[in-house]
Wavefront OBJ file of the C-alpha trace (Angstrom):
o trace
v -8.912 -11.531 -7.088
v -9.924 -12.735 -3.651
v -13.003 -11.326 -1.936
v -13.984 -11.030 1.697
v -16.845 -13.394 0.892
v -14.280 -16.092 0.045
v -13.145 -16.058 3.692
v -16.712 -16.069 4.979
v -17.431 -19.138 2.847
v -15.041 -21.088 5.097
v -16.357 -19.448 8.284
v -13.105 -17.584 8.819
v -13.378 -14.591 11.119
v -12.650 -11.416 9.187
v -10.191 -9.186 11.013
v -8.643 -5.870 10.122
v -5.255 -7.578 9.956
v -6.705 -9.955 7.365
v -7.984 -6.986 5.379
v -4.681 -5.151 5.763
v -2.773 -8.152 4.379
v -4.925 -8.197 1.256
v -4.820 -4.466 0.762
v -1.253 -3.262 1.270
v 0.078 -5.118 4.307
v 1.801 -8.040 2.580
v 4.025 -8.323 -0.455
v 2.577 -11.724 -1.301
v -1.121 -10.778 -1.181
v -0.912 -7.021 -1.766
v -3.777 -5.482 -3.773
v -5.884 -8.641 -3.701
v -8.921 -6.978 -2.130
v -11.010 -4.433 -3.970
v -11.427 -1.107 -2.189
v -15.192 -1.348 -2.674
v -15.183 -4.707 -0.876
v -13.283 -3.177 2.058
v -15.587 -0.169 2.310
v -18.647 -2.425 2.194
v -17.155 -4.511 5.000
v -16.674 -1.349 7.072
v -20.314 -0.433 6.481
v -21.332 -3.948 7.483
v -19.329 -3.587 10.720
v -21.141 -0.332 11.510
v -24.479 -2.060 11.105
v -23.485 -4.409 13.946
v -23.469 -3.564 17.638
v -19.902 -2.260 17.892
v -19.609 1.355 16.802
v -16.048 2.487 16.134
v -15.079 5.981 15.033
v -12.244 4.747 12.785
v -14.522 2.190 11.106
v -17.060 4.962 10.538
v -14.359 7.134 8.990
v -13.272 4.249 6.752
v -16.846 3.506 5.672
v -17.220 7.161 4.673
v -14.125 7.324 2.466
v -14.179 7.644 -1.309
v -12.810 4.634 -3.202
v -10.036 6.677 -4.801
v -8.637 7.983 -1.497
v -6.235 5.012 -1.277
v -3.662 6.533 1.078
v -6.291 7.488 3.663
v -7.947 4.077 3.361
v -4.561 2.422 3.846
v -3.880 4.562 6.915
v -7.257 3.710 8.480
v -6.921 -0.018 7.803
v -3.426 -0.052 9.317
v -4.744 1.809 12.378
v -7.594 -0.656 12.823
v -5.250 -3.612 12.322
v -2.718 -2.327 14.866
v -5.451 -1.720 17.470
v -6.792 -5.236 17.038
v -5.851 -8.273 19.098
v -5.397 -10.841 16.330
v -2.453 -12.962 15.233
v -0.799 -11.731 12.025
v 0.564 -15.191 11.197
v -2.859 -16.812 11.503
v -4.366 -14.112 9.283
v -1.620 -14.752 6.742
v -2.422 -18.469 6.877
v -6.052 -17.618 6.075
v -4.860 -15.786 2.964
v -2.653 -18.653 1.903
v -5.491 -21.124 2.455
v -8.019 -19.159 0.417
v -5.448 -18.590 -2.324
v -4.737 -22.322 -2.572
v -8.424 -23.242 -2.354
v -9.186 -21.013 -5.324
v -6.180 -22.317 -7.276
v -7.097 -25.996 -6.909
v -10.878 -25.674 -7.268
v -10.915 -27.785 -10.391
v -8.544 -30.592 -11.183
v -6.775 -30.123 -14.494
v -7.504 -32.777 -17.141
v -3.949 -32.527 -18.437
v -1.501 -34.049 -15.952
v 1.483 -32.000 -17.175
v -0.423 -28.728 -16.877
v -1.817 -29.872 -13.531
v 1.591 -30.711 -12.088
v 3.032 -27.448 -13.372
v 0.141 -25.494 -11.859
v 0.505 -27.160 -8.451
v 4.197 -26.300 -8.507
v 3.549 -22.692 -9.518
v 1.289 -22.245 -6.488
v 4.112 -23.082 -4.107
v 6.700 -21.118 -6.046
v 4.487 -18.044 -5.635
v 4.161 -18.785 -1.916
v 7.928 -19.074 -1.502
v 8.225 -22.837 -0.895
v 6.894 -22.947 2.689
v 8.027 -25.923 4.754
v 4.517 -27.309 5.178
v 3.836 -27.496 1.443
v 2.319 -30.812 0.358
v 3.885 -30.438 -3.059
v 6.850 -32.479 -4.224
v 8.970 -31.012 -6.988
v 10.743 -33.445 -9.262
v 14.464 -33.354 -8.529
v 14.195 -30.966 -5.581
v 15.528 -32.745 -2.497
v 14.645 -36.097 -4.054
v 15.753 -38.535 -6.745
v 12.434 -38.745 -8.583
v 13.010 -39.085 -12.297
v 10.913 -37.235 -14.871
v 9.467 -40.609 -15.912
v 8.264 -41.181 -12.346
v 7.127 -37.619 -11.747
v 5.138 -36.936 -14.896
v 2.542 -39.666 -14.501
v -1.191 -39.597 -13.936
v -0.689 -41.596 -10.749
v 1.696 -38.993 -9.320
v -0.546 -36.104 -10.327
v -3.559 -37.789 -8.699
v -1.490 -38.434 -5.575
v -0.216 -34.840 -5.331
v -3.638 -33.348 -6.035
v -5.152 -35.440 -3.238
v -2.310 -34.361 -0.917
v -3.245 -30.758 -1.697
v -6.920 -31.392 -0.900
v -5.953 -33.070 2.377
v -3.550 -30.231 3.229
v -6.309 -27.704 2.541
v -8.827 -29.514 4.754
v -6.296 -29.746 7.591
v -5.367 -26.089 7.257
v -9.026 -24.998 7.328
v -9.582 -27.020 10.505
v -6.440 -25.591 12.100
v -7.543 -22.033 11.366
v -11.066 -22.617 12.698
v -9.659 -24.057 15.933
v -7.229 -21.184 16.425
v -9.156 -18.084 15.402
v -10.764 -15.996 18.079
l 1 2 3 4 5 6 7 8 9 10 11 12 13 14 15 16 17 18 19 20 21 22 23 24 25 26 27 28 29 30 31 32 33 34 35 36 37 38 39 40 41 42 43 44 45 46 47 48 49 50 51 52 53 54 55 56 57 58 59 60 61 62 63 64 65 66 67 68 69 70 71 72 73 74 75 76 77 78 79 80 81 82 83 84 85 86 87 88 89 90 91 92 93 94 95 96 97 98 99 100 101 102 103 104 105 106 107 108 109 110 111 112 113 114 115 116 117 118 119 120 121 122 123 124 125 126 127 128 129 130 131 132 133 134 135 136 137 138 139 140 141 142 143 144 145 146 147 148 149 150 151 152 153 154 155 156 157 158 159 160 161 162 163 164 165 166 167 168 169 170 171 172
């Protein structure tokens, strides 16, 4: 489960599109945010300087009124001037950050786990991961080594750092 606080940890701006993606607005990250987390965020927004009637309505909802919450989040997201693709990149970044928090001691498990991350994300073109035998001639003997695992793990860390910087430069 990913929390709104996970995005704040990286100083990502929290938008309603971001929340929508993690609630019901994306097949890949659907149902990743807890309703309680969303309602608390709405309350937090009301405590700021910008009063919004829809945010107030959302903050007042009961946790089990999922359809109404979904409607209000979608309304807030559609009224907002934010880039859906950038918000989706934030989700992908936080997902990967959480998945690679600790390096696996077992190189086979580690390589498998790195691969599973990108399978779940649909093999995006900018993936730092290299799959053995996929668009390459790497043999299993070359792929399943500690040296290769260390190399790929470091590529993931570098990718993550670059992606975080990209998002920070491009969020508004």
